[in-house]
C-alpha positions, -999 to 999 in steps of 0.1 A, spaced: -620 798 -619 -639 801 -586 -668 777 -598 -644 749 -600 -641 748 -562 -664 730 -539 -685 715 -567 -718 699 -557 -747 679 -571 -781 686 -563 -799 718 -550 -787 740 -523 -810 763 -502 -803 800 -502 -782 799 -471 -759 771 -483 -757 787 -518 -745 819 -504 -721 801 -482 -705 780 -510 -704 811 -535 -684 831 -509 -661 803 -500 -654 797 -538 -643 832 -542 -617 829 -515 -607 795 -526 -598 807 -561 -566 823 -546 -554 791 -528 -523 772 -539 -541 738 -539 -562 720 -564 -599 725 -569 -602 688 -574 -592 684 -538 -625 702 -527 -661 692 -526 -695 704 -512 -721 680 -502 -757 694 -500 -776 688 -467 -790 653 -464 -809 631 -438 -778 629 -415 -756 657 -422 -758 694 -429 -740 710 -459 -704 699 -458 -675 716 -476 -643 696 -475 -607 699 -487 -581 671 -489 -546 678 -480 -527 654 -503 -493 644 -515 -496 641 -552 -461 627 -556 -471 598 -534 -506 597 -545 -523 598 -511 -546 619 -492 -529 629 -458 -560 647 -441 -595 656 -451 -607 689 -436 -643 698 -436 -667 723 -423 -704 716 -414 -728 744 -421 -762 742 -401 -781 774 -405 -760 800 -387 -735 777 -372 -703 764 -386 -682 737 -372 -649 726 -387 -623 699 -381 -606 669 -396 -635 648 -411 -638 611 -420 -623 608 -455 -655 590 -469 -684 598 -445 -674 634 -440 -686 633 -404 -667 653 -376 -648 633 -350 -664 622 -317 -635 641 -300 -625 674 -316 -589 676 -327 -565 705 -323 -578 718 -356 -614 721 -344 -633 754 -345 -669 767 -343 -685 800 -354 -719 816 -359 -730 843 -382 -745 849 -417 -734 827 -446 -709 852 -459 -693 856 -424 -691 819 -420 -675 815 -454 -649 839 -446 -643 821 -413 -641 787 -432 -617 802 -457 -595 816 -430 -593 782 -415 -586 764 -446 -560 789 -456 -543 787 -421 -540 748 -424 -528 749 -460 -500 773 -449 -488 750 -423 -455 734 -431 -458 695 -436 -428 672 -431 -425 637 -447 -404 614 -425 -393 582 -440 -377 553 -421 -376 526 -447 -382 526 -484 -419 518 -480 -428 534 -447 -433 571 -440 -453 595 -418 -464 631 -424 -462 657 -396 -472 693 -392 -437 706 -387 -448 733 -363 -464 710 -337 -453 674 -346 -490 664 -350 -494 634 -374 -511 644 -406 -509 611 -423 -490 580 -427 -481 556 -456 -508 555 -485 -537 563 -461 -548 590 -437 -549 587 -400 -566 607 -372 -547 638 -363 -524 628 -333 -491 640 -318 -457 624 -323 -433 636 -297 -398 627 -289 -393 610 -323 -366 626 -344 -371 614 -380 -340 600 -397 -348 618 -429 -375 643 -440 -385 666 -466 -405 697 -458 -433 714 -477 -455 743 -466 -471 776 -476 -495 758 -498 -471 736 -515 -475 698 -514 -455 676 -492 -433 660 -518 -422 692 -535 -394 705 -513 -357 694 -507 -347 669 -482 -330 675 -448 -315 651 -424 -318 653 -387 
């Protein structure tokens, strides 16, 4: 159900409510878990934040927390801090900004979340206890080990063993390949 997505506590203003309702309708079609999403009403330090965790349920870890900040008619999205939900000081390659009415901004946020969810993720393991997750299309690091890391790039490093996942599936769900 759509109302399971981007749950929030507290009251939202008209703009925030319209944004969250429109975003929920799109999210109901995603191949991800509503439990990985949340919406935090505006507070003293942040505007409305809608966030989604990209996680590996097999390993039990969050790889990356994506979030959008809605401030009136302006929307900014990027990787966010996994507890404070703040945007990074320096935008990552995932960053975007848009302006418009709440429904337009919800559509833009949904397009962005969907684009990231469709990107293939590769889990690279080099010992029994160490791994790193990469976006397969760019080599950007999504997460490592049991915690998340800032989006970065890993170039010139061929992984000894990897399993791929993408198109909305979770990182541990696909078969392995050897490089």
